[in-house]
N, C-alpha and C positions, 0 to 999 in steps of 0.2 A: 743140430739143435732145432727144436720146434719153434713155432711162432710165439712171440712174447704176448702175453695177455695183459691188457690194460684194465685198470679198475674202472668201473662205471661211475659216472658223476650223477648227481641229482638231475641235472639238465638232460642227460641221456635217458634217464628213466622217465622223466616227465614227458619227453618227446614221444615215447612209446606207450604212454598210458592208455591211449585210445585202442590199442591192440590187446590190452589186458582186460578191459571192461567189456563184457558182452553187449552186443547190439540191442538185445531185448531190454537191458537196463536203461540204455540211452533212449530207446523207444518209449519206455514207461515215463521217464522224466519229461521227454518232449510232449507227451500227451497231457500230462498234468500242467506243464507250462502253458501250453496252447489253451487249455480249458480256463485257466485263471488269469492270464496276463492281460492287463488293460493299460499298459504304458508305464507303469511304475514297478513296484516290486511284487514278487510272488512268494508266498510261503507254501512249502510242500512238507506236510508232516511225514516223518519217516514211516509210520505205520500205514499211511495212505499209499506211499510209494511202494512199499512191500506188497500191499494188496494188488496194486496195478501191475507190478512185475509178475506176480503169480497168476494174473489173468492172461498174461502173454505166454509165460512158461512157468509151470509149477516147479519150484525148487525148494529145497530145505533151508532152514536158517543156518545150518552148519555149512552148507555150500555157499550161501550168500555172504555170511560173515567170514568164513574160513578163507575165501578167495578175495575178500575185501572189495567186493563188487559195488559197494555203496560209496567207495572213495573216488567218485567220478568228477569231483569239483574241478580238477585241472582241465578236463576236456571242455567244460562249459566256460571256464575262464578264458581259454584260448579262443572261444567263439563269442566273445562280447559280453559276458556276464561277470559280475562280482558275486561270488557264491560263498556263503558262510553257513557252517553247521552249528546249530545251537542245541545244547543239551542242558537239562536242569542241574543246578548244584544240589547238594544234600538238603538244603532248606527251601528249595523251590519245588513247585509241582506243576509241570506242563509237559506235553509230548515233545520229544525231540523233533526238530524240523530243520529244513534247508531253506535259507533265505536267498532268493535270486533277485538281483537288481541289475538293470542294464548299465554297462560302463558308459561314462560320459566322455 
């Protein structure tokens, strides 16, 4: 009989998220954080992040969204940030953005 396979837990998957998100995405987020951080919170618009990512490595939206490369929040949460993604409801009109606040 072969080795028994165990199901993955969410904790197992979160532990490995940094191996799934490419370094060029993290580099783009870091660059925008560094540019705008002044001790409190930083707002990074999704469209600005995508522009920054494409300056580092040109990729298609299909590749970016299909691989869920913008789901990087757990990586930054593990490194001292509270990260929230905000998107407008049907009756609102603003650009999607990520809000970064240092953990206290």
